[in-house]
Each structure stands twice: as structure tokens, then as C-alpha cells.
N, C-alpha and C positions, 0 to 999 in steps of 0.2 A: 733506806733508813735515815740518811742524812737530809733528805728533802723535807722531813718533818721538823728539822731543827731551825726554827725561825730566827733565833738570836744570832747564831754564827753566820747565817746567810745575810742578815741585815748589817751586821757589823763588818763583814767582809766587803759588801757593796759600798759601805760608807768609807772604809779605810783604804780601799784599792787606789783611788786617785791620789790620796795623801801620801801613800807609800811611794808611788811613782814620783810625786813631787819632791819627796825627801831624797829619793835617789838622784834627781837632778841637782838638788842642793849639794849633796855630797860630791857629785861630779864637778860642779862649777866652783866649789870652794876647796877642792882637794889640794891645790897648791898653796893655799893659805893656812891650812890646818889638816887634821886627820881626814883622810878620804882620798878620792880619786876614782879612776875608771874601774878598778877591780871591785872596790867596795860598793860603788854605785851600781855596777853590773849585778852583783849578788843581791842587793836590795831590790832592784827592778825585777829580777828573776823570782825572788821570794814573793813578790806581789802576785805574779802570774801563777806560781805554784800554789799559794794559798787559795787563790780563786779556783784552781783546779781541784784542790782537796775538798773544798766546800761544795762546789757546784758540779764537779765531775770533769773528766778528761775531755769530753766533747765540748763543754762550755769553755774550757781553757783554750782548746784549739780554735774556737770561734773568736776569742779575744786575741790570741797570738797564733795564727795559722802555722802549721808545721812546715809548709813549703817556704813561707817567709822566714821562719827561724833557720831553716837549713841554708837559705841564701845569705842571711845576715852573718853567720859564723865566718865564712871566708871574707865577707866585705870588711869586717872589723880588722882582720889580719891585713887585708889589702891597704886600708887606710894607714895603719901603723907602718907598713913597709913603704908606702908612697911618701910618707914624711921623710923617711930615711933616704930614699932615692932622690927626693927633691933637694936634700942637703948635698948629695953627691953632684947633681946636675948644676947646682949653683956654686960649685967650687969648694965645698967643704967636705967634711967626713960624713960617713953614714950616721944619721940622727944628730948631725951638727945643726942645732937650731939657730945659731947666731947668724947664719947666712940667709935665713928665710925672710929677712926684712933689712932695709937700710939701717934702721935702728936696731942694734943687736939685742936690746932688752925686749923690744916688740917681737923680734924674730924668735927669741927663746919662749916668750909667752905663747905665740902662735903655734910653735912646734909642739910644746908640751900639751896644749889644748887638744890638738888633733890626734896626738898619740893616745891621750886619755880617752878621747871619743872612740877610737878604734878598740881600745881595751874594754870599754863599757859595752860596746856592741858585741864583741866576741864573747866576753864572760857571761853576759846575760843570756845570749842565744844558746851558748853551750850548756848552761845550767838548765834552761828550759828544755832543750833537746834531750838531756839526760833524764829529766823528769818524765817527758813524753815516752821515752824508751822503756823506763821501768814501769810507769803506770799503765802502759799499753801492752805489757806482757800477758800472754795467755788470752788475748782477745782476737 
């Protein structure tokens, strides 16, 4: 029934890259205002979920393959944890960003950036995996 709906299909194809671009904007400007990894991850996942709702689960899995999504969930957690371990190895506390660079301000910026990247990857992948699990029920 949905493949006869031309307007939602065209609008989704037009909006998809802009929604992903907005997710990156929210990610990279998170420390300066509202946003960050969690919000950006939800927005990125919403783009894939919208695509799946309009074009079907098979099309969504072509855009974001399930195997890739399943690998990205622990990768984001690993990135987050690796930032903490790096702080320990450099003589600081777990998630102590100040020791990540000779300039403590740059160290803090670098640490927050990578933690937020890990959160973005995990949140978006988890949301997409949940969508795939529910949308694929009974198939």
C-alpha cells in the first residue's frame, strides 16, 4: 500500500541526507549548546527508521545493514571506555580528559569529543537494532 504514496517517498528521499547532516551538527556543537552524542544518535537513527517506515525493512537494511549495526553497538562502548583507559594510562583518573594533551583545555576538548562519538555510535545503532527487531517480528 505504501509504495503508491509518492509524496512521502519523495520527501523522505529528500530529507534523509539533511536529517543526517543535522545529526552531525548536533553532535559537533553539543558542547557549545543543547545537543551531544545522545541527541545526535537519536536523530541519526530516526532518519534510518523513517526510511524503513516509508520504503520497508529490506530497504532500511540496505542503507544500514544489520550486521554493521550489530558491530557498531559495542564499538561505541569501546570508544567510550578507551577514552577512560587512556586517561588512566596517562596518569590521570578514569575519564580524566585533562591528561589527554599537554594543554589541559585541548585534552578536555579531545576527550569529550571522543566520548560523544562513542555515545553517538552506540545510541544510533541501538535504536536502529531495536527498530529492526520489532519491524522484523513475525517474518
